[in-house]
Short mmCIF file of the C-alpha atoms (twelve columns), coordinates in Angstrom:
data_MODEL
# 
_entry.id   MODEL 
# 
loop_
_atom_site.group_PDB 
_atom_site.id 
_atom_site.type_symbol 
_atom_site.label_atom_id 
_atom_site.label_alt_id 
_atom_site.label_comp_id 
_atom_site.label_asym_id 
_atom_site.label_seq_id 
_atom_site.Cartn_x 
_atom_site.Cartn_y 
_atom_site.Cartn_z 
_atom_site.pdbx_PDB_model_num 
ATOM 1  C CA . MET A 1  -19.701 -39.455 -33.957 1 
ATOM 2  C CA . SER A 2  -16.285 -38.309 -32.835 1 
ATOM 3  C CA . SER A 3  -17.561 -34.797 -32.198 1 
ATOM 4  C CA . ARG A 4  -20.398 -36.208 -30.083 1 
ATOM 5  C CA . ARG A 5  -17.920 -38.177 -27.995 1 
ATOM 6  C CA . SER A 6  -15.658 -35.176 -27.402 1 
ATOM 7  C CA . SER A 7  -18.670 -32.995 -26.643 1 
ATOM 8  C CA . SER A 8  -19.883 -35.578 -24.146 1 
ATOM 9  C CA . ARG A 9  -16.448 -35.725 -22.523 1 
ATOM 10 C CA . ALA A 10 -16.263 -31.928 -22.292 1 
ATOM 11 C CA . SER A 11 -19.729 -31.851 -20.744 1 
ATOM 12 C CA . LYS A 12 -18.771 -34.568 -18.246 1 
ATOM 13 C CA . LEU A 13 -15.586 -32.703 -17.398 1 
ATOM 14 C CA . ALA A 14 -17.530 -29.495 -16.883 1 
ATOM 15 C CA . ASP A 15 -20.045 -31.327 -14.677 1 
ATOM 16 C CA . ASP A 16 -17.222 -32.774 -12.581 1 
ATOM 17 C CA . GLU A 17 -15.595 -29.343 -12.237 1 
ATOM 18 C CA . ILE A 18 -18.889 -27.789 -11.187 1 
ATOM 19 C CA . LYS A 19 -19.455 -30.503 -8.579  1 
ATOM 20 C CA . GLU A 20 -15.941 -29.990 -7.228  1 
ATOM 21 C CA . LEU A 21 -16.402 -26.210 -7.008  1 
ATOM 22 C CA . VAL A 22 -19.772 -26.570 -5.295  1 
ATOM 23 C CA . LEU A 23 -18.231 -28.929 -2.732  1 
ATOM 24 C CA . LYS A 24 -15.488 -26.361 -2.082  1 
ATOM 25 C CA . LEU A 25 -18.181 -23.797 -1.252  1 
ATOM 26 C CA . LYS A 26 -19.811 -25.916 1.458   1 
ATOM 27 C CA . PRO A 27 -17.163 -25.485 4.198   1 
ATOM 28 C CA . LEU A 28 -17.126 -21.725 3.553   1 
ATOM 29 C CA . LEU A 29 -20.776 -21.382 4.512   1 
ATOM 30 C CA . PRO A 30 -21.392 -21.097 8.257   1 
ATOM 31 C CA . GLN A 31 -24.922 -22.488 7.939   1 
ATOM 32 C CA . LEU A 32 -23.679 -25.662 6.257   1 
ATOM 33 C CA . ASP A 33 -20.230 -26.089 7.776   1 
ATOM 34 C CA . HIS A 34 -21.566 -27.736 10.934  1 
ATOM 35 C CA . ARG A 35 -23.189 -30.422 8.748   1 
ATOM 36 C CA . ARG A 36 -19.954 -31.611 7.140   1 
ATOM 37 C CA . ASN A 37 -21.077 -35.214 6.780   1 
ATOM 38 C CA . ALA A 38 -24.701 -34.449 5.972   1 
ATOM 39 C CA . SER A 39 -25.703 -34.638 2.355   1 
ATOM 40 C CA . VAL A 40 -26.692 -31.282 0.907   1 
ATOM 41 C CA . SER A 41 -27.672 -30.930 -2.731  1 
ATOM 42 C CA . ALA A 42 -25.662 -28.743 -5.075  1 
ATOM 43 C CA . SER A 43 -28.675 -26.485 -5.488  1 
ATOM 44 C CA . GLY A 44 -28.941 -26.188 -1.695  1 
ATOM 45 C CA . ILE A 45 -25.286 -25.186 -1.471  1 
ATOM 46 C CA . LEU A 46 -25.706 -22.617 -4.249  1 
ATOM 47 C CA . GLU A 47 -28.871 -21.200 -2.649  1 
ATOM 48 C CA . GLU A 48 -27.114 -20.890 0.704   1 
ATOM 49 C CA . THR A 49 -24.125 -19.250 -1.015  1 
ATOM 50 C CA . CYS A 50 -26.419 -16.611 -2.528  1 
ATOM 51 C CA . SER A 51 -28.130 -16.004 0.825   1 
ATOM 52 C CA . TYR A 52 -24.800 -15.744 2.609   1 
ATOM 53 C CA . ILE A 53 -23.462 -13.225 0.086   1 
ATOM 54 C CA . ARG A 54 -26.642 -11.151 0.503   1 
ATOM 55 C CA . ARG A 55 -26.222 -11.222 4.309   1 
ATOM 56 C CA . LEU A 56 -22.560 -10.203 4.015   1 
ATOM 57 C CA . ASN A 57 -23.456 -7.327  1.689   1 
ATOM 58 C CA . LYS A 58 -26.098 -6.116  4.137   1 
ATOM 59 C CA . GLU A 59 -23.609 -6.365  6.998   1 
ATOM 60 C CA . VAL A 60 -21.044 -4.333  5.031   1 
ATOM 61 C CA . ASP A 61 -23.676 -1.689  4.274   1 
ATOM 62 C CA . ASP A 62 -24.742 -1.536  7.931   1 
ATOM 63 C CA . LEU A 63 -21.143 -1.260  9.136   1 
ATOM 64 C CA . SER A 64 -20.360 1.405   6.552   1 
ATOM 65 C CA . GLN A 65 -23.344 3.416   7.694   1 
ATOM 66 C CA . ARG A 66 -22.327 3.035   11.333  1 
ATOM 67 C CA . LEU A 67 -18.764 4.103   10.529  1 
ATOM 68 C CA . SER A 68 -20.061 7.165   8.722   1 
ATOM 69 C CA . GLN A 69 -22.188 8.062   11.733  1 
ATOM 70 C CA . LEU A 70 -19.228 7.631   14.078  1 
ATOM 71 C CA . LEU A 71 -16.987 9.743   11.853  1 
ATOM 72 C CA . ASP A 72 -19.656 12.450  11.675  1 
ATOM 73 C CA . SER A 73 -19.955 12.574  15.462  1 
ATOM 74 C CA . ALA A 74 -16.224 12.335  16.198  1 
ATOM 75 C CA . ASP A 75 -14.048 15.386  16.667  1 
ATOM 76 C CA . ILE A 76 -11.550 14.729  13.880  1 
ATOM 77 C CA . THR A 77 -10.145 16.816  11.092  1 
ATOM 78 C CA . GLU A 78 -11.194 16.336  7.481   1 
ATOM 79 C CA . VAL A 79 -7.714  15.024  6.642   1 
ATOM 80 C CA . ASP A 80 -7.985  12.397  9.403   1 
ATOM 81 C CA . GLU A 81 -11.441 11.407  8.177   1 
ATOM 82 C CA . GLN A 82 -10.193 10.946  4.610   1 
ATOM 83 C CA . LEU A 83 -7.292  8.856   5.875   1 
ATOM 84 C CA . ILE A 84 -9.608  6.637   7.937   1 
ATOM 85 C CA . ARG A 85 -11.983 6.167   4.997   1 
ATOM 86 C CA . ARG A 86 -9.078  5.213   2.701   1 
ATOM 87 C CA . LEU A 87 -7.819  2.668   5.236   1 
ATOM 88 C CA . PHE A 88 -11.227 1.018   5.430   1 
ATOM 89 C CA . GLN A 89 -11.578 0.865   1.657   1 
ATOM 90 C CA . HIS A 90 -8.551  -1.398  1.381   1 
# 
């Protein structure tokens, strides 16, 4: 019985930690931040987090492609181009 109790406590602790982490995500999401007082389910927050990460990845890809196009059309030396690319990678 003791192991059941400690297992239940660990599960409850994990549930509380998950809830706390999910609530920390909410203000980081532009789509949900304006609804600070509105109730949004944990699954809704996690779904929006996944969507937001996908949008950010697409934006990074688009900007990387645009930068490559600009570098290709600019009159710069290869050394300058490598330097610029290294700066953007950090």
